[in-house]
TILO-254968 format. One record per residue (C-alpha): residue number from 1; x, y, z. Coordinates in nm, 2 decimals. Layout:
REM residues N
REC   num       c1       c2       c3
REC   NUM        X        Y        Z
...
This chain:
REM residues 166
REC   num       c1       c2       c3
REC     1     0.00     0.00     0.00
REC     2     0.28     0.24     0.08
REC     3     0.42     0.20    -0.27
REC     4     0.08     0.27    -0.42
REC     5     0.05     0.59    -0.21
REC     6     0.38     0.71    -0.35
REC     7     0.23     0.71    -0.70
REC     8    -0.06     0.95    -0.60
REC     9    -0.04     1.32    -0.66
REC    10    -0.19     1.53    -0.39
REC    11    -0.29     1.90    -0.44
REC    12    -0.41     2.13    -0.17
REC    13    -0.68     2.38    -0.26
REC    14    -0.78     2.70    -0.08
REC    15    -1.08     2.83    -0.27
REC    16    -1.30     2.55    -0.41
REC    17    -1.63     2.65    -0.58
REC    18    -1.94     2.44    -0.60
REC    19    -2.04     2.35    -0.95
REC    20    -2.33     2.51    -1.14
REC    21    -2.27     2.87    -1.01
REC    22    -2.23     2.78    -0.64
REC    23    -2.06     2.96    -0.36
REC    24    -1.68     2.99    -0.34
REC    25    -1.57     2.84    -0.01
REC    26    -1.24     2.93     0.17
REC    27    -1.02     2.68     0.34
REC    28    -0.94     2.85     0.67
REC    29    -0.59     2.72     0.71
REC    30    -0.49     2.81     0.35
REC    31    -0.64     3.15     0.28
REC    32    -0.58     3.49     0.46
REC    33    -0.89     3.56     0.65
REC    34    -0.77     3.89     0.82
REC    35    -0.97     4.13     0.60
REC    36    -1.23     4.33     0.79
REC    37    -1.46     4.36     0.50
REC    38    -1.49     3.99     0.41
REC    39    -1.76     3.76     0.52
REC    40    -1.65     3.43     0.67
REC    41    -1.68     3.19     0.38
REC    42    -1.53     2.90     0.57
REC    43    -1.85     2.78     0.74
REC    44    -2.10     2.56     0.56
REC    45    -2.37     2.29     0.57
REC    46    -2.27     1.94     0.48
REC    47    -2.46     1.61     0.48
REC    48    -2.24     1.30     0.52
REC    49    -2.38     0.95     0.54
REC    50    -2.36     0.84     0.90
REC    51    -2.39     0.48     1.03
REC    52    -2.67     0.49     1.29
REC    53    -2.54     0.16     1.43
REC    54    -2.17     0.25     1.42
REC    55    -2.12     0.19     1.79
REC    56    -2.25    -0.16     1.77
REC    57    -1.98    -0.41     1.64
REC    58    -2.22    -0.68     1.52
REC    59    -2.51    -0.47     1.39
REC    60    -2.55    -0.43     1.02
REC    61    -2.47    -0.10     0.87
REC    62    -2.76     0.15     0.85
REC    63    -2.66     0.47     0.67
REC    64    -2.86     0.79     0.68
REC    65    -2.79     1.15     0.58
REC    66    -2.71     1.37     0.87
REC    67    -2.73     1.75     0.86
REC    68    -2.41     1.90     1.00
REC    69    -2.23     2.24     1.01
REC    70    -1.86     2.30     1.02
REC    71    -1.56     2.50     0.92
REC    72    -1.35     2.40     0.62
REC    73    -0.98     2.39     0.70
REC    74    -0.83     2.21     0.40
REC    75    -0.93     2.07     0.06
REC    76    -0.72     1.79    -0.09
REC    77    -0.74     1.66    -0.44
REC    78    -0.59     1.31    -0.48
REC    79    -0.49     1.21    -0.83
REC    80    -0.48     0.83    -0.85
REC    81    -0.31     0.68    -1.16
REC    82    -0.44     0.36    -1.32
REC    83    -0.38     0.08    -1.07
REC    84    -0.49    -0.26    -1.20
REC    85    -0.43    -0.42    -0.86
REC    86    -0.71    -0.21    -0.72
REC    87    -0.93    -0.24    -1.04
REC    88    -0.86     0.13    -1.12
REC    89    -0.83     0.13    -1.50
REC    90    -0.81     0.51    -1.57
REC    91    -0.68     0.81    -1.38
REC    92    -0.92     0.88    -1.09
REC    93    -0.97     1.20    -0.88
REC    94    -1.08     1.20    -0.52
REC    95    -1.16     1.54    -0.35
REC    96    -1.16     1.54     0.03
REC    97    -1.26     1.82     0.27
REC    98    -1.11     1.85     0.62
REC    99    -1.38     1.99     0.85
REC   100    -1.40     2.11     1.21
REC   101    -1.76     2.01     1.30
REC   102    -1.98     2.24     1.51
REC   103    -2.06     2.04     1.83
REC   104    -2.43     1.96     1.88
REC   105    -2.60     2.25     1.70
REC   106    -2.95     2.31     1.83
REC   107    -3.22     2.44     1.61
REC   108    -3.39     2.77     1.72
REC   109    -3.74     2.71     1.87
REC   110    -3.90     2.91     1.58
REC   111    -3.84     2.62     1.35
REC   112    -3.65     2.84     1.11
REC   113    -3.31     2.72     0.98
REC   114    -3.12     2.89     1.26
REC   115    -2.89     2.68     1.48
REC   116    -2.69     2.76     1.79
REC   117    -2.36     2.60     1.90
REC   118    -2.08     2.70     2.13
REC   119    -1.79     2.45     2.07
REC   120    -1.62     2.28     1.78
REC   121    -1.53     1.91     1.75
REC   122    -1.20     1.78     1.63
REC   123    -1.14     1.77     1.25
REC   124    -1.28     1.50     1.03
REC   125    -1.22     1.41     0.66
REC   126    -1.52     1.38     0.43
REC   127    -1.59     1.34     0.06
REC   128    -1.62     1.70    -0.08
REC   129    -1.95     1.60    -0.24
REC   130    -2.12     1.61     0.10
REC   131    -2.06     1.99     0.12
REC   132    -2.39     2.16     0.03
REC   133    -2.38     2.53     0.09
REC   134    -2.22     2.82     0.27
REC   135    -2.40     2.94     0.59
REC   136    -2.39     3.27     0.77
REC   137    -2.30     3.30     1.14
REC   138    -2.29     3.56     1.41
REC   139    -2.18     3.57     1.77
REC   140    -2.49     3.56     2.00
REC   141    -2.39     3.60     2.37
REC   142    -2.16     3.31     2.46
REC   143    -2.25     3.10     2.15
REC   144    -2.27     3.12     1.77
REC   145    -2.59     3.14     1.56
REC   146    -2.58     2.97     1.22
REC   147    -2.81     3.10     0.95
REC   148    -2.88     2.84     0.69
REC   149    -3.00     3.05     0.40
REC   150    -3.07     2.74     0.18
REC   151    -3.39     2.62     0.35
REC   152    -3.67     2.81     0.51
REC   153    -3.46     3.13     0.52
REC   154    -3.40     3.13     0.14
REC   155    -3.46     3.48     0.00
REC   156    -3.81     3.53    -0.13
REC   157    -3.85     3.65    -0.49
REC   158    -4.09     3.92    -0.60
REC   159    -4.29     3.85    -0.91
REC   160    -4.51     4.12    -1.06
REC   161    -4.87     4.01    -1.11
REC   162    -5.02     4.08    -1.46
REC   163    -5.32     4.26    -1.30
REC   164    -5.10     4.47    -1.07
REC   165    -5.12     4.85    -1.08
REC   166    -4.76     4.88    -0.97
């Protein structure tokens, strides 16, 4: 396996962008975030598959999507050359995100997509395709409020009615 890993090429990215006109995210450990007039584009919503029975050694795997929030610290692109021993017949690309997860975010009692947290968990590595969208956040007392603008808080659009006098 060590010999195989030596054939990989690994790139580190600081500003990945979601496809189809998505947000540009910033990797907090690779991009200068000191500017006063910049919003924090390092926090986002992601939805990994989590094994609900992961703590039980003998239970069958039961995967479900879990809504999580976290801070992007690194993005790595692994370029894997054709490797017949692993049944990889053409160059393959694997994009991984290193994320510090928000610990136990609690949804606001209004039911809107506002979540509160006060601590971060240690970093985890996930497939970058689990990353869904940037979120806003503000300090609220001794905790942080996350505003997920991709659900119920999505901006409403005004459409002019044909019979309108406006």
